[in-house]
C-alpha positions as CSV (number, residue, x, y, z in Angstrom):
1,M,21.6,7.6,9.8
2,T,18.5,8.7,11.8
3,E,18.3,7.7,15.4
4,Q,16.0,4.8,16.3
5,V,12.7,5.7,18.0
6,E,9.9,3.8,19.5
7,Y,6.5,3.2,17.9
8,Q,4.6,5.8,20.0
9,P,6.6,8.9,19.0
10,I,6.0,8.2,15.3
11,E,2.3,7.5,15.9
12,A,2.1,10.9,17.6
13,F,3.0,12.6,14.3
14,L,0.0,11.1,12.6
15,G,-2.6,12.6,14.9
16,P,-5.8,10.8,15.7
17,R,-7.0,8.1,13.4
18,P,-10.7,7.6,12.5
19,E,-12.6,5.3,14.8
20,R,-13.3,1.7,13.6
21,V,-17.0,1.0,12.7
22,P,-18.7,-2.3,11.6
23,L,-17.6,-3.2,8.1
24,D,-21.2,-3.7,6.8
25,V,-19.8,-5.5,3.7
26,R,-22.0,-5.4,0.6
27,V,-21.2,-7.4,-2.6
28,L,-22.0,-5.2,-5.6
29,E,-21.0,-7.6,-8.4
30,S,-19.3,-10.9,-9.0
31,V,-17.5,-11.6,-12.3
32,D,-16.1,-15.0,-13.4
33,C,-12.6,-14.3,-14.7
34,G,-11.6,-17.9,-15.5
35,S,-9.2,-19.0,-12.8
36,Y,-10.6,-16.6,-10.2
37,V,-13.8,-14.6,-9.4
38,R,-13.6,-10.8,-9.1
39,E,-16.0,-9.3,-6.7
40,K,-16.7,-5.7,-6.3
41,V,-17.5,-5.0,-2.7
42,S,-18.2,-1.9,-0.5
43,Y,-17.6,-1.5,3.2
44,A,-17.7,1.3,5.8
45,V,-14.4,3.0,6.7
46,T,-16.0,5.6,9.0
47,A,-19.5,6.2,10.3
48,D,-20.3,8.3,7.2
49,Q,-18.1,7.0,4.5
50,R,-18.0,3.8,2.4
51,V,-15.2,2.6,0.1
52,S,-15.5,0.2,-2.9
53,A,-12.8,-2.4,-3.6
54,Y,-12.2,-5.3,-5.9
55,V,-11.5,-8.6,-4.3
56,C,-10.1,-11.4,-6.5
57,V,-10.7,-14.9,-5.2
58,P,-9.0,-18.0,-6.8
59,K,-11.5,-20.7,-7.8
60,G,-11.7,-24.0,-6.1
61,A,-9.9,-22.9,-2.9
62,D,-10.2,-25.8,-0.5
63,R,-8.0,-24.3,2.2
64,S,-7.1,-20.9,3.7
65,L,-5.1,-18.8,1.2
66,P,-2.8,-15.9,1.8
67,G,-4.4,-12.5,1.4
68,V,-2.7,-9.5,-0.2
69,F,-3.5,-5.8,-0.2
70,C,-2.7,-4.4,-3.6
71,H,-2.2,-0.7,-3.5
72,H,-2.4,1.2,-6.8
73,Q,0.1,3.7,-8.1
74,H,-0.2,7.5,-8.4
75,A,1.2,8.7,-11.7
76,G,-0.9,11.8,-11.5
77,Q,-3.8,9.7,-12.9
78,F,-6.6,10.4,-10.4
79,A,-9.3,8.8,-12.5
80,L,-7.4,5.4,-12.0
81,G,-7.1,3.4,-8.9
82,K,-8.4,-0.1,-8.1
83,S,-9.3,-0.8,-11.8
84,E,-5.7,-0.6,-12.9
85,V,-4.4,-3.2,-10.4
86,V,-7.1,-5.7,-11.4
87,G,-6.4,-5.2,-15.1
88,L,-9.6,-3.4,-16.1
89,A,-7.9,-0.1,-17.2
90,G,-4.5,1.5,-17.5
91,N,-1.1,-0.2,-17.7
92,P,-1.2,-4.0,-17.9
93,D,2.1,-4.0,-16.0
94,Q,0.2,-2.6,-13.0
95,A,-2.3,-5.5,-12.8
96,Y,-0.7,-7.3,-9.9
97,A,-3.9,-7.9,-8.0
98,R,-5.1,-9.9,-11.0
99,E,-1.8,-11.8,-11.5
100,L,-1.6,-12.7,-7.8
101,A,-5.1,-14.1,-7.9
102,E,-4.1,-16.2,-10.8
103,R,-1.3,-17.5,-8.6
104,G,-3.4,-18.5,-5.7
105,F,-3.6,-15.3,-3.6
106,V,-6.8,-13.6,-2.5
107,T,-6.3,-9.9,-3.3
108,I,-8.0,-6.7,-2.3
109,A,-7.7,-3.5,-4.2
110,P,-9.6,-0.4,-3.0
111,D,-9.4,3.2,-4.3
112,A,-7.2,5.4,-2.2
113,I,-8.6,8.7,-1.1
114,G,-8.9,11.0,-4.1
115,F,-8.6,8.3,-6.8
116,E,-11.1,6.8,-9.2
117,E,-14.5,6.5,-7.6
118,R,-13.2,8.7,-4.7
119,N,-12.2,11.6,-6.9
120,W,-15.0,14.1,-6.2
121,S,-13.7,16.8,-8.6
122,P,-16.1,18.0,-11.3
123,D,-14.2,16.2,-14.0
124,G,-13.3,13.2,-11.9
125,R,-9.7,13.6,-12.8
126,S,-8.2,16.5,-10.8
127,N,-5.9,16.3,-7.9
128,V,-8.1,16.6,-4.7
129,T,-5.5,15.1,-2.3
130,W,-4.1,18.5,-1.2
131,F,-7.6,19.6,-0.2
132,E,-8.0,16.3,1.7
133,L,-4.7,17.0,3.4
134,S,-5.2,20.7,4.3
135,T,-8.7,20.2,5.7
136,R,-7.3,17.6,8.0
137,L,-4.2,19.6,9.0
138,V,-6.3,22.5,10.3
139,Q,-8.1,20.1,12.5
140,G,-4.9,18.6,13.9
141,R,-5.2,15.4,11.8
142,T,-3.3,14.1,8.8
143,L,-4.1,12.4,5.5
144,L,-1.7,9.6,6.2
145,A,-3.6,8.6,9.4
146,S,-6.8,8.2,7.2
147,C,-4.9,6.2,4.6
148,L,-3.4,3.8,7.2
149,H,-6.8,3.4,8.8
150,E,-8.3,2.4,5.5
151,V,-5.5,-0.1,4.9
152,S,-6.3,-1.7,8.2
153,V,-10.0,-1.8,7.4
154,A,-9.4,-3.5,4.1
155,L,-7.2,-6.1,5.9
156,D,-10.2,-6.6,8.3
157,H,-12.3,-7.6,5.4
158,L,-9.6,-9.9,4.0
159,A,-9.0,-11.5,7.4
160,S,-12.8,-12.1,7.8
161,R,-13.1,-14.0,4.5
162,P,-13.4,-17.8,4.7
163,E,-10.9,-18.2,1.9
164,V,-8.1,-16.3,3.7
165,D,-5.8,-17.4,6.4
166,P,-5.7,-14.3,8.7
167,S,-2.1,-15.2,9.8
168,R,-0.9,-14.8,6.2
169,L,-1.5,-11.2,5.1
170,G,0.7,-9.4,2.6
171,F,1.0,-6.0,1.0
172,I,2.3,-4.9,-2.4
173,G,2.5,-1.6,-4.2
174,H,4.3,0.3,-6.9
175,S,5.3,4.0,-6.6
176,Y,2.6,5.5,-4.3
177,G,1.8,2.0,-3.3
178,G,5.5,1.3,-2.7
179,R,5.6,4.1,-0.2
180,M,2.6,2.8,1.6
181,A,4.2,-0.6,1.7
182,L,6.8,0.9,4.0
183,W,4.3,2.6,6.3
184,A,1.4,0.1,6.5
185,P,3.4,-2.7,8.3
186,A,4.5,-0.3,11.0
187,F,1.0,0.4,12.0
188,D,-0.7,-2.9,11.3
189,H,1.4,-5.8,12.5
190,R,-0.8,-8.4,10.9
191,I,1.1,-7.8,7.6
192,T,3.6,-10.7,7.4
193,A,5.3,-9.7,4.1
194,S,5.4,-6.4,2.2
195,V,6.8,-5.5,-1.2
196,S,7.8,-1.9,-1.8
197,H,8.5,-1.3,-5.5
198,C,9.9,2.0,-6.8
199,G,8.7,3.9,-3.7
200,C,11.4,3.8,-1.1
201,I,12.7,7.4,-1.4
202,P,13.3,8.8,2.1
203,Y,12.4,12.3,3.2
204,R,16.0,13.4,3.1
205,Y,16.0,12.9,-0.7
206,S,12.5,14.2,-1.3
207,L,13.3,17.9,-0.7
208,S,14.0,18.6,-4.4
209,H,11.9,20.1,-7.2
210,D,11.8,16.9,-9.1
211,T,10.4,14.8,-6.2
212,G,8.8,16.8,-3.3
213,V,6.7,15.2,-0.6
214,Q,3.4,13.6,-1.7
215,A,0.4,15.0,0.1
216,E,-0.4,11.6,1.8
217,F,3.0,11.6,3.5
218,V,3.0,15.2,4.9
219,L,3.6,14.9,8.6
220,P,4.4,18.2,10.2
221,G,7.8,18.1,11.9
222,F,8.4,14.4,11.2
223,A,11.5,14.8,8.9
224,A,13.3,17.1,11.4
225,R,14.5,14.1,13.3
226,H,13.0,11.0,11.6
227,D,13.0,9.1,8.3
228,L,11.9,5.9,6.7
229,E,14.4,3.8,8.7
230,D,12.5,4.8,11.9
231,V,9.3,3.8,10.3
232,I,10.7,0.3,9.4
233,A,12.0,0.0,13.0
234,C,8.3,-0.1,14.0
235,F,7.6,-3.2,12.0
236,G,6.3,-6.2,13.8
237,R,7.0,-9.6,12.3
238,T,6.9,-8.3,8.7
239,A,9.4,-9.4,6.1
240,L,10.2,-6.6,3.6
241,L,11.3,-6.6,0.0
242,I,12.7,-3.3,-1.2
243,S,12.4,-3.5,-5.0
244,A,14.1,-0.5,-6.7
245,T,15.6,0.7,-10.0
246,S,18.7,2.6,-10.9
247,D,17.0,5.3,-13.1
248,D,14.0,6.3,-10.9
249,R,13.8,9.3,-8.7
250,W,11.4,7.5,-6.4
251,S,14.0,4.8,-5.7
252,R,16.7,7.2,-4.5
253,G,18.3,6.1,-1.3
254,A,17.2,2.4,-1.8
255,A,20.5,1.0,-0.6
256,E,20.6,3.2,2.5
257,V,17.0,2.4,3.4
258,F,17.7,-1.3,2.9
259,D,20.8,-1.1,5.2
260,G,18.6,0.4,7.9
261,A,16.0,-2.2,7.4
262,R,18.6,-5.0,7.5
263,R,19.8,-3.8,10.9
264,V,16.3,-4.0,12.3
265,L,14.8,-6.9,10.4
266,G,17.8,-9.1,9.8
267,D,17.3,-11.6,7.0
268,R,13.6,-10.6,6.9
269,A,14.8,-7.7,4.7
270,E,15.7,-8.2,1.1
271,L,16.8,-5.9,-1.7
272,A,16.2,-6.3,-5.5
273,M,17.9,-3.7,-7.7
274,Y,17.3,-3.4,-11.4
275,D,18.9,-1.3,-14.2
276,A,15.7,0.4,-15.3
277,G,13.4,3.4,-14.8
278,H,10.0,3.8,-13.0
279,V,8.6,0.5,-14.3
280,F,7.2,-2.8,-12.9
281,T,8.3,-5.4,-15.5
282,P,7.3,-9.1,-15.6
283,Q,10.8,-9.9,-14.2
284,M,10.4,-7.5,-11.3
285,R,6.8,-8.8,-10.6
286,A,8.0,-12.4,-10.7
287,R,10.6,-11.6,-8.0
288,A,7.9,-9.8,-5.9
289,Y,5.4,-12.6,-6.2
290,A,8.0,-15.2,-5.2
291,F,8.8,-13.1,-2.1
292,L,5.1,-13.0,-1.1
293,R,4.8,-16.8,-1.8
294,D,7.8,-17.5,0.5
295,R,7.1,-15.0,3.2
296,C,3.3,-14.8,3.6
């Protein structure tokens, strides 16, 4: 078990984060999807960069609703991002932004750096994240700092919307998104509930050829003394559901990470284990949605 550390030492591994700038939100399109409206919006994340995202808003909302950041998976599919989690492309089992909107949540789904509209490779499909990492590292910065900054900016937009109760913000993700679900609440304490599905592998189990460390989570020197339990120890009021499967390399160590989370979060930490592979089935999603409903 890793020693517990305070928030600031872990923050120091990230290096500087980009400065906040005015959102300057622009609505690019609005589509009637039956029980909800899907907007495509863009907003500024830095002084020289904008991000596009889908925001799904339930119809007929007469009160403030919970808002949920829906982070897409990785799967080596760099041409996919926000479109998959709203059900426009890819695997229907990944369309949790759409399904949550159908259940009364306002959801936001941006492209992460290097995915979909943010993949700048000539074919729009190649892995550019290692370039995004290396160019930051030589400047004393990290890719994770940029990713966490962009999560917070997306939450700024959610919290500013009249349909959203800013005290009820959640996070959900599968795989890559599941890993971000463990980091984002440590650095944005507005998140009241977070679901990490098939993405809880700690660093100590990532040093093998079949896993490795994803570019977004490369923090020089971090794993020498720290691991995910130390990140979770930096949560504010967040409730955490670790959702994992028995035949999934990205779920290795789930019980250990949960034990560490339980020591810090008490009954705000829950574990759901399934006899399955790297999938997000309707049963698993139903459990995740119920958790967000109860905890957001």
